[in-house]
C-alpha positions as CSV (number, residue, x, y, z in Angstrom):
1,M,94.8,129.3,76.6
2,A,91.2,130.1,77.1
3,A,92.1,133.2,79.1
4,Q,94.2,135.0,76.2
5,L,91.8,133.6,73.2
6,K,89.5,135.9,71.5
7,L,87.2,135.5,68.6
8,G,85.7,138.0,66.2
9,V,83.2,137.4,63.5
10,F,82.8,138.9,59.9
11,V,79.0,140.0,59.4
12,P,77.6,139.8,55.9
13,Q,78.3,142.7,53.8
14,G,77.7,141.3,50.1
15,W,81.9,141.2,49.5
16,R,81.4,137.4,49.0
17,M,78.1,137.0,47.6
18,D,76.5,136.7,51.0
19,L,73.6,138.7,50.6
20,V,72.7,137.8,47.0
21,D,69.3,136.2,48.5
22,V,68.1,138.9,50.1
23,R,66.6,141.1,47.2
24,D,66.1,145.0,48.7
25,P,68.9,147.2,49.5
26,V,67.7,148.1,52.7
27,Q,66.9,144.8,53.9
28,K,70.6,143.7,52.9
29,Y,71.6,146.4,55.4
30,E,69.2,145.2,58.1
31,T,70.3,141.8,57.7
32,M,74.3,142.9,58.2
33,S,72.8,144.7,60.9
34,R,70.9,141.7,62.5
35,C,73.9,139.7,62.5
36,A,75.9,142.6,64.3
37,V,73.6,142.5,67.3
38,E,73.4,138.5,66.9
39,A,77.5,138.4,67.5
40,E,77.3,141.0,70.5
41,Q,74.5,138.9,72.1
42,A,76.6,135.6,71.2
43,G,79.8,136.8,73.1
44,F,82.1,137.8,70.3
45,D,85.1,140.1,70.8
46,A,84.3,142.3,67.4
47,I,82.5,142.7,64.2
48,W,84.7,142.7,61.2
49,V,83.9,144.1,57.6
50,Y,85.8,144.3,54.7
51,D,87.1,147.2,52.6
52,H,86.1,146.4,49.1
53,F,83.6,147.8,46.3
54,H,83.3,145.1,44.0
55,T,82.4,141.1,44.7
56,V,84.5,138.2,44.7
57,P,85.3,135.5,43.3
58,E,84.3,137.7,40.3
59,P,82.9,141.3,39.9
60,R,79.0,141.4,39.9
61,P,76.4,144.1,39.9
62,E,75.6,143.0,43.5
63,S,75.3,145.3,46.8
64,V,78.5,145.3,48.7
65,F,78.4,147.9,51.8
66,E,80.9,150.4,52.0
67,C,83.3,149.5,55.1
68,W,83.4,152.7,56.7
69,T,80.1,154.2,56.5
70,S,79.3,150.5,57.7
71,M,81.4,151.1,60.9
72,A,79.5,154.2,61.4
73,A,76.3,152.7,61.1
74,L,77.4,149.5,63.5
75,S,78.7,151.5,66.0
76,R,75.1,153.0,66.9
77,D,73.4,149.5,65.9
78,T,75.4,148.0,68.6
79,R,76.5,148.7,72.1
80,T,79.4,146.6,73.8
81,I,80.9,144.4,70.9
82,R,84.3,145.9,69.5
83,L,84.4,147.1,65.6
84,G,86.8,146.1,63.0
85,Q,88.0,146.2,59.2
86,M,90.0,143.7,57.9
87,V,91.6,145.3,56.4
88,T,91.4,149.3,55.2
89,C,92.9,149.5,52.2
90,N,95.5,152.4,52.3
91,G,95.1,153.4,48.8
92,Y,91.5,154.4,49.0
93,R,91.5,157.4,51.3
94,S,94.2,159.7,52.2
95,P,95.5,158.8,56.0
96,S,94.4,162.1,57.5
97,L,91.1,161.8,56.4
98,L,91.2,158.2,57.8
99,A,92.4,159.2,60.8
100,K,89.4,161.7,61.0
101,M,86.8,159.3,60.0
102,A,88.0,156.4,62.7
103,S,88.6,159.1,65.2
104,C,84.7,160.2,65.0
105,I,83.6,156.4,64.9
106,D,85.7,155.7,68.1
107,V,83.8,158.5,69.9
108,M,80.5,157.1,68.2
109,S,81.0,153.9,69.7
110,H,82.3,155.0,72.8
111,G,85.9,153.6,72.4
112,R,85.2,150.5,70.4
113,L,87.4,150.9,67.1
114,I,89.8,148.6,65.8
115,L,91.7,150.1,62.7
116,G,93.0,147.4,60.8
117,I,94.8,148.5,57.6
118,G,97.1,146.9,54.5
119,A,98.8,147.8,51.3
120,G,95.7,147.0,49.1
121,W,95.3,144.4,46.4
122,Y,92.4,144.1,44.4
123,Q,93.8,145.8,41.3
124,H,90.4,145.3,39.5
125,E,88.7,147.5,42.1
126,Y,91.7,150.2,41.9
127,E,91.2,150.7,38.0
128,A,87.3,150.3,38.3
129,Y,87.5,153.2,40.9
130,G,90.0,155.5,39.1
131,Y,92.5,154.7,41.5
132,E,96.2,154.3,40.3
133,Y,97.7,151.0,41.4
134,P,101.4,151.3,42.1
135,E,103.8,148.2,42.1
136,T,104.0,146.7,45.6
137,P,107.0,148.4,46.9
138,E,105.3,151.6,46.2
139,R,102.0,150.5,47.8
140,L,104.3,149.2,51.1
141,R,105.9,152.6,51.4
142,M,102.8,154.6,51.1
143,L,101.4,152.3,53.7
144,R,104.7,153.1,55.7
145,E,103.7,156.9,55.8
146,S,100.0,156.4,56.0
147,L,100.9,155.1,59.6
148,Q,102.9,157.7,60.6
149,V,100.4,160.2,59.8
150,L,97.5,158.1,61.5
151,K,99.5,158.2,64.6
152,A,100.5,162.0,64.4
153,M,96.5,162.8,63.7
154,W,95.5,161.0,66.8
155,T,98.1,162.1,69.3
156,Q,99.5,165.6,68.3
157,E,97.4,168.7,69.1
158,S,98.3,170.0,65.4
159,A,99.6,167.3,63.0
160,T,102.3,167.6,60.8
161,F,104.5,165.2,58.4
162,E,106.1,165.9,55.5
163,G,106.6,162.5,53.4
164,R,107.0,161.7,49.9
165,Y,103.6,160.7,49.5
166,Y,101.3,162.4,52.1
167,K,101.8,165.8,54.0
168,V,99.8,167.1,56.8
169,R,100.6,170.8,57.8
170,G,99.3,171.7,61.0
171,A,95.7,169.3,60.8
172,I,93.7,169.6,63.7
173,N,91.7,166.5,64.4
174,E,89.1,166.8,67.0
175,P,87.5,164.9,68.6
176,K,90.7,162.8,69.2
177,P,89.5,158.8,69.5
178,V,88.3,157.8,73.1
179,Q,90.9,155.0,73.4
180,K,94.1,155.9,74.4
181,P,97.0,156.6,72.9
182,H,94.7,155.6,69.9
183,P,92.3,152.8,68.9
184,P,95.0,149.6,68.1
185,I,96.4,149.3,64.7
186,W,96.0,146.0,63.2
187,I,98.3,145.5,59.9
188,G,97.4,142.7,57.5
189,G,99.7,140.8,55.4
190,A,102.1,138.4,55.5
191,G,105.4,139.9,53.8
192,E,108.7,139.1,55.3
193,K,110.6,141.9,54.6
194,V,108.6,144.8,54.8
195,T,105.1,144.2,55.9
196,L,106.1,142.4,59.3
197,K,108.7,144.9,59.7
198,L,105.8,147.5,59.6
199,V,104.0,145.5,62.3
200,A,107.1,145.5,64.6
201,Q,107.6,149.2,63.8
202,Y,104.1,150.6,64.3
203,G,101.3,148.1,64.9
204,D,99.5,146.5,67.8
205,A,98.5,143.4,65.9
206,C,99.3,141.4,62.8
207,N,96.8,139.2,61.0
208,F,97.4,136.2,58.6
209,N,95.3,133.8,56.4
210,A,97.4,131.0,56.0
211,D,97.9,127.3,57.2
212,V,99.5,126.7,60.5
213,E,102.9,126.0,59.3
214,T,103.4,129.0,57.2
215,V,101.9,130.9,60.3
216,R,104.4,129.2,62.4
217,H,107.2,130.6,60.2
218,K,105.6,134.2,59.7
219,L,105.5,134.5,63.7
220,E,109.3,133.4,63.8
221,V,110.3,136.4,61.1
222,L,108.2,138.9,62.9
223,R,110.1,138.1,66.4
224,G,113.4,138.6,64.4
225,H,111.8,142.1,63.2
226,C,110.9,142.8,66.8
227,D,114.4,142.1,68.0
228,T,116.0,144.2,65.5
229,V,113.9,147.3,66.2
230,G,113.9,146.6,69.9
231,R,110.1,146.0,70.0
232,D,108.6,143.5,72.7
233,Y,107.4,140.6,70.7
234,D,104.8,139.9,73.4
235,S,103.2,143.4,72.9
236,I,101.6,142.4,69.3
237,L,98.5,140.5,69.1
238,K,98.9,137.5,67.0
239,T,95.4,137.2,64.7
240,I,94.3,135.0,61.9
241,E,91.1,134.8,59.6
242,F,89.1,131.8,59.9
243,Y,87.1,130.7,57.2
244,T,84.8,127.8,58.1
245,I,81.6,126.0,57.9
246,L,80.1,124.3,61.1
247,G,78.3,121.1,61.0
248,D,78.1,117.5,60.2
249,R,78.6,116.2,56.6
250,R,75.0,117.0,55.5
251,E,75.1,120.4,56.7
252,I,78.6,121.4,55.4
253,D,77.4,119.9,51.7
254,R,74.0,122.0,52.2
255,V,76.1,125.1,52.9
256,V,78.6,124.6,50.1
257,A,76.1,123.8,47.7
258,D,74.3,127.1,48.6
259,H,77.4,129.3,48.5
260,A,78.2,127.5,45.3
261,R,74.9,128.6,43.6
262,R,75.0,132.4,44.9
263,T,78.9,132.7,43.5
264,G,78.2,130.5,40.1
265,K,81.4,128.6,41.2
266,D,81.9,124.7,41.4
267,E,81.4,123.2,44.8
268,S,85.4,122.0,44.7
269,Y,86.1,125.7,44.9
270,I,84.1,126.4,47.6
271,R,85.5,123.8,49.4
272,E,89.1,124.9,48.5
273,W,87.9,128.4,49.7
274,H,86.7,127.5,53.1
275,P,88.8,124.3,53.9
276,L,88.6,124.8,57.6
277,H,85.2,122.8,58.3
278,G,83.7,120.3,60.6
279,D,81.8,119.9,63.6
280,A,82.4,121.8,67.1
281,D,85.3,119.3,68.0
282,R,86.8,119.6,64.8
283,I,86.9,123.3,64.5
284,A,88.2,123.6,68.3
285,E,91.1,121.4,67.3
286,I,92.0,123.4,64.4
287,I,92.0,126.7,66.5
288,Q,93.8,125.0,69.0
289,E,96.6,123.9,66.5
290,Y,96.8,127.8,65.6
291,A,96.9,128.9,69.3
292,D,99.8,126.3,69.9
293,Q,101.8,128.3,67.4
294,G,101.0,131.6,69.0
295,I,97.6,132.9,67.4
296,Q,95.8,134.6,70.0
297,Y,92.7,135.9,68.0
298,F,90.7,134.2,65.3
299,I,88.2,136.5,63.0
300,V,85.6,133.8,62.0
301,N,83.9,133.9,58.6
302,V,81.1,131.6,58.1
303,P,79.5,131.9,54.9
304,N,76.0,131.2,55.6
305,A,75.8,134.0,58.7
306,A,73.2,135.8,56.8
307,E,70.8,132.8,57.0
308,G,70.2,134.0,61.0
309,G,71.2,132.0,64.0
310,V,74.6,130.9,62.5
311,I,76.8,133.4,64.4
312,A,74.9,132.4,67.4
313,R,75.3,128.7,67.1
314,F,79.0,128.8,66.5
315,A,79.5,130.7,69.8
316,Q,77.1,128.0,71.4
317,E,79.1,125.0,70.3
318,V,82.1,125.9,69.6
319,F,83.3,128.5,72.5
320,P,82.9,125.9,75.4
321,K,85.2,123.7,73.5
322,L,87.7,126.4,74.0
323,G,86.9,127.2,77.7
324,L,85.2,130.3,76.7
325,R,81.5,131.2,77.6
326,A,78.9,132.1,74.7
327,G,76.6,135.1,75.5
328,V,72.9,134.7,75.8
């Protein structure tokens, strides 16, 4: 297990109201950057950000740092850790532009980019920013075309694609990504008929956010799609988002109360939002339960990461329980 497991971590970005207590926008970004460096030094595989514009659980006039400009900045603030988005909303950028942005950041980071992508879901955000919000089947059809455009832009000297939603006609994308044949594509979502089939056809990884039994079922569905399209199931990395609070009961209560204050939600809501909490032994046990079903990569979200030292403490306490070595 230990040789296969990897852990990444979300850095505070504002979307989950995790930068509210930092008043100055410059210092908000510096907090984000500091946490990225902390994760790198702690031994995490990658840092992750969301692709959103407005806060959750409710839209508020609070800072949320944009995903891809943040990727560019963090690619230069760090040196070795990988960089990912969980996940890029397909509807917010044309796939040809996204391919260009991703290529440049892969070069800027010396080949550390992961491209996470999904069909998009936050209808309020779409409408607030003036994007059309098609029905789910159409958003998924758009995602299918985008995946084809991305690969064409990354691998063809002069990319051409004629689709219903997107067209590129002799698009030159230079520089090409450092990673060959292209940066890994992680497809977020668990839709059984379409999304998981897209993973089998185009993805290098799937990503879930669900309980253990649901994940077990979804992986079986993915295996079936792989058999249908002739894809090696084992070639797809199986990943999950993991929202957690590390600590004893007193520490958990403190973090829950603080997070409730920042979001304006009841503590019961926060506990439901972050149900997988406990000491290092308990968190390692939960991770093992998912690993037993085939999950190989965990993206950890700790709501109090902006406090400083929390990301490093997670690595120091939890990694050894998993047979992994924390950094300095």
